[in-house]
C-alpha positions as CSV (number, residue, x, y, z in Angstrom):
1,M,94.9,176.2,119.8
2,Q,94.8,175.4,116.1
3,G,97.7,176.4,113.9
4,G,99.4,178.5,116.6
5,D,96.4,180.8,116.8
6,L,95.6,181.8,120.4
7,S,92.4,183.6,119.6
8,N,90.3,180.4,119.8
9,E,91.8,179.2,123.1
10,V,89.2,179.0,125.9
11,P,90.6,179.1,129.5
12,R,89.2,176.6,131.9
13,R,86.7,177.7,134.5
14,A,86.0,176.8,138.1
15,V,82.6,177.7,139.6
16,V,82.8,178.7,143.3
17,T,79.7,179.1,145.5
18,I,79.3,182.0,147.7
19,D,78.8,179.8,150.8
20,C,82.5,178.8,150.6
21,F,83.8,182.2,151.9
22,I,80.8,183.8,153.6
23,D,80.6,183.4,157.4
24,R,77.3,183.9,159.1
25,A,76.9,184.4,162.8
26,P,73.9,185.3,164.8
27,A,74.0,188.8,166.4
28,I,71.6,189.8,169.1
29,K,70.7,193.5,169.3
30,K,68.4,195.1,171.8
31,V,65.6,197.3,170.6
32,F,64.8,200.1,173.0
33,G,67.3,198.6,175.3
34,I,64.9,195.8,176.4
35,I,63.6,193.7,173.5
36,P,66.2,191.3,172.0
37,H,66.2,191.2,168.3
38,T,68.2,188.4,166.6
39,T,69.8,189.2,163.2
40,E,72.4,187.5,161.1
41,E,75.9,189.1,160.7
42,V,77.6,188.2,157.4
43,T,81.3,188.6,157.0
44,Y,83.9,187.5,154.4
45,N,86.4,184.8,155.2
46,Y,89.6,186.5,153.9
47,G,91.6,183.3,154.3
48,M,89.4,181.5,151.9
49,L,89.4,184.4,149.4
50,S,93.2,184.3,149.6
51,R,93.2,180.6,148.9
52,F,90.9,181.1,145.9
53,W,93.2,183.8,144.6
54,N,96.2,181.5,144.9
55,Y,94.3,178.6,143.4
56,S,93.4,180.7,140.4
57,S,97.0,181.8,139.9
58,Y,98.4,178.3,140.3
59,T,95.9,176.5,138.0
60,G,95.2,179.2,135.5
61,F,91.4,178.7,136.0
62,I,89.0,181.6,135.7
63,L,86.8,181.7,138.8
64,E,83.1,182.3,138.5
65,L,81.1,183.1,141.6
66,V,77.6,181.7,142.0
67,G,74.9,182.0,144.6
68,F,71.7,180.2,145.3
69,G,68.7,182.0,146.5
70,Y,70.1,185.4,145.7
71,T,69.1,188.0,143.1
72,Q,71.5,189.0,140.4
73,K,71.5,192.5,142.0
74,E,72.7,191.1,145.3
75,M,75.4,189.1,143.5
76,D,76.6,192.2,141.7
77,E,76.8,194.0,145.1
78,V,79.0,191.2,146.4
79,M,81.2,191.4,143.4
80,E,81.5,195.2,143.7
81,D,82.2,194.9,147.5
82,L,85.0,192.4,146.8
83,D,86.4,194.7,144.1
84,N,86.4,197.6,146.5
85,L,88.2,195.6,149.1
86,G,90.8,194.6,146.6
87,T,90.3,190.9,147.3
88,N,88.2,189.7,144.4
89,P,89.5,186.6,142.7
90,F,86.3,186.1,140.7
91,R,85.8,187.4,137.2
92,Y,82.1,186.6,136.8
93,G,79.2,186.4,139.1
94,K,75.8,184.8,138.6
95,A,72.7,184.1,140.7
96,Y,70.7,180.9,140.5
97,G,67.3,180.2,142.2
98,V,68.2,176.7,143.3
99,I,71.2,174.3,143.0
100,S,69.4,172.2,140.4
101,D,69.5,175.2,138.0
102,L,73.3,175.1,138.0
103,V,73.4,171.2,137.9
104,A,71.2,171.2,134.8
105,E,73.6,173.5,133.1
106,L,76.8,171.7,133.9
107,P,76.9,169.1,131.0
108,Y,76.6,172.0,128.4
109,R,79.6,173.9,129.7
110,S,82.6,172.6,127.9
111,D,85.0,175.0,129.6
112,L,84.1,174.0,133.1
113,A,86.7,172.2,135.1
114,C,85.1,171.9,138.6
115,V,82.5,173.2,141.0
116,I,83.8,174.2,144.5
117,D,81.1,174.1,147.1
118,I,80.5,173.1,150.7
119,P,80.4,169.4,151.5
120,Q,76.6,169.3,152.1
121,N,76.0,169.8,148.4
122,A,78.8,167.5,147.1
123,L,76.6,164.7,145.7
124,R,74.6,167.1,143.5
125,Y,77.6,167.8,141.2
126,G,79.0,164.4,140.6
127,S,82.5,164.3,139.1
128,W,82.6,168.1,138.8
129,Y,82.7,168.6,142.6
130,Y,86.0,169.7,144.3
131,D,86.0,170.0,148.0
132,L,87.6,172.9,149.8
133,G,90.6,170.9,150.9
134,R,91.6,170.4,147.2
135,V,91.8,174.2,146.7
């Protein structure tokens, strides 16, 4: 804020990966009543979505949703689905091919406060990483 002008104020952002609130469980369905066919059932973890909503309200951060290995169309569908459920704490959504695409972009994002991801990817982000317990 310069000279009392709020128009140049940039709110801080937190990047959240889709793996933080998606639960995947194997589901076995039988084809023709005999042949077992294993699929993956994907559900939203509403407890985590609530925590992200509260975290955004408490800190004033804008949450951005990112996914690795998804297309932008799939990310838009997730955002739309969360909007329809009324539980969407995210303002933006973006798809990346691999984690290193996001990591290469981090130094150039001056408004970025943190990246919230699962612990297996923690070392990729360096000081930008926040674990789920900090949310």
